[in-house]
C-alpha positions as CSV (number, residue, x, y, z in Angstrom):
1,M,0.2,0.1,-0.4
2,L,3.3,2.8,0.4
3,T,4.1,1.5,-2.5
4,D,1.7,2.5,-4.7
5,K,1.2,5.7,-1.8
6,K,4.4,6.1,-2.8
7,E,3.9,5.8,-6.7
8,K,1.1,8.1,-7.4
9,F,2.4,10.9,-5.3
10,T,5.8,10.8,-7.7
11,T,3.7,10.5,-10.6
12,A,1.7,13.4,-9.5
13,I,4.6,15.6,-8.5
14,K,6.2,15.0,-12.9
15,A,3.3,15.8,-13.4
16,N,3.1,19.3,-11.6
17,Q,6.5,20.2,-11.2
18,G,6.1,23.0,-12.8
19,T,4.0,24.3,-10.8
20,I,5.4,23.7,-8.2
21,Y,8.9,25.7,-9.5
22,K,6.9,28.2,-10.5
23,I,5.2,29.1,-7.4
24,A,9.5,28.5,-5.6
25,S,10.5,30.9,-8.2
26,I,8.1,33.2,-7.6
27,Y,8.5,33.3,-3.7
28,T,12.6,33.2,-2.9
29,D,16.0,35.6,-4.5
30,T,18.4,32.7,-3.8
31,I,18.7,29.5,-5.8
32,D,19.3,28.4,-2.4
33,D,16.2,29.9,-1.1
34,R,14.1,28.2,-4.2
35,K,15.7,24.7,-2.9
36,D,14.8,24.9,0.0
37,L,11.0,26.5,-0.5
38,L,11.1,23.6,-2.7
39,Q,11.8,21.1,-0.3
40,E,9.8,22.5,1.9
41,I,6.8,22.3,-0.6
42,I,7.3,18.9,-1.6
43,Y,8.3,17.6,1.8
44,N,4.3,19.1,3.2
45,L,2.2,18.4,0.2
46,W,3.1,14.2,1.4
47,K,2.3,14.7,4.8
48,S,-0.6,15.7,3.2
49,F,-1.2,13.2,0.9
50,D,-4.4,11.3,2.7
51,S,-6.0,14.3,3.8
52,F,-6.8,15.1,-0.3
53,N,-10.2,14.6,0.1
54,Q,-11.2,15.4,-3.5
55,K,-13.8,17.9,-3.7
56,S,-11.1,19.8,-6.0
57,S,-8.7,18.6,-8.7
58,F,-5.5,17.2,-8.1
59,N,-3.8,20.0,-9.2
60,T,-6.1,22.7,-7.5
61,W,-5.5,21.0,-4.1
62,L,-1.8,21.2,-5.0
63,Y,-1.5,24.5,-5.8
64,R,-2.9,25.2,-2.8
65,V,-0.5,23.7,-0.4
66,A,2.5,25.2,-2.2
67,M,1.1,28.6,-1.7
68,N,0.2,27.8,1.6
69,V,3.9,27.5,2.5
70,A,5.2,30.2,0.4
71,I,3.9,32.8,1.3
72,Y,3.9,31.3,5.0
73,N,7.5,30.8,4.1
74,L,7.8,34.1,3.7
75,K,6.5,35.5,6.1
76,T,8.9,33.5,8.7
77,A,11.5,34.7,6.8
78,K,10.2,39.1,6.8
79,R,10.2,37.8,10.8
80,K,14.3,36.9,10.4
81,I,17.0,39.4,11.8
82,T,19.7,39.3,9.0
83,T,23.0,39.4,9.9
84,V,25.5,41.6,7.8
85,P,29.5,40.8,8.4
86,I,31.8,43.8,10.0
87,A,34.5,44.9,7.8
88,D,38.1,44.9,8.6
89,Q,38.7,47.9,9.0
90,Y,36.0,48.7,11.4
91,L,37.8,46.3,13.5
92,D,41.2,48.2,13.6
93,V,41.7,49.2,17.1
94,N,44.4,51.9,16.8
95,E,46.5,51.4,20.1
96,D,47.1,54.9,21.0
97,E,43.6,55.9,21.6
98,N,42.8,52.8,23.4
99,N,45.3,52.9,26.3
100,H,44.3,56.3,25.7
101,F,40.9,55.4,27.0
102,E,42.1,53.4,29.5
103,E,44.0,55.2,31.4
104,K,40.5,57.5,31.8
105,V,38.9,54.6,32.6
106,T,42.0,54.5,35.4
107,L,41.6,58.1,36.7
108,L,38.0,58.0,36.5
109,K,38.3,54.7,38.4
């Protein structure tokens, strides 16, 4: 039975891979993000494959699941804090200034 489910799922994904790829391309900026989103969409489709109740066409159901995953992914990506590496020029500390600062701290104590 599991083999039958895998075959049906694989056939359905192959038949609709253009739709899945288009959604992932629209909602991502980089190739790595696109690959991650494609994987997440396919995972969610597999996870909810048994819940497809055939009230609509399979293509419509697949599209809705893919869009929901893409939109959720976009929302969570906006919440993430992006970090930028500090350039070495900002980390270059002038030893004279550092010594002067330490002298001030010592005087303050």
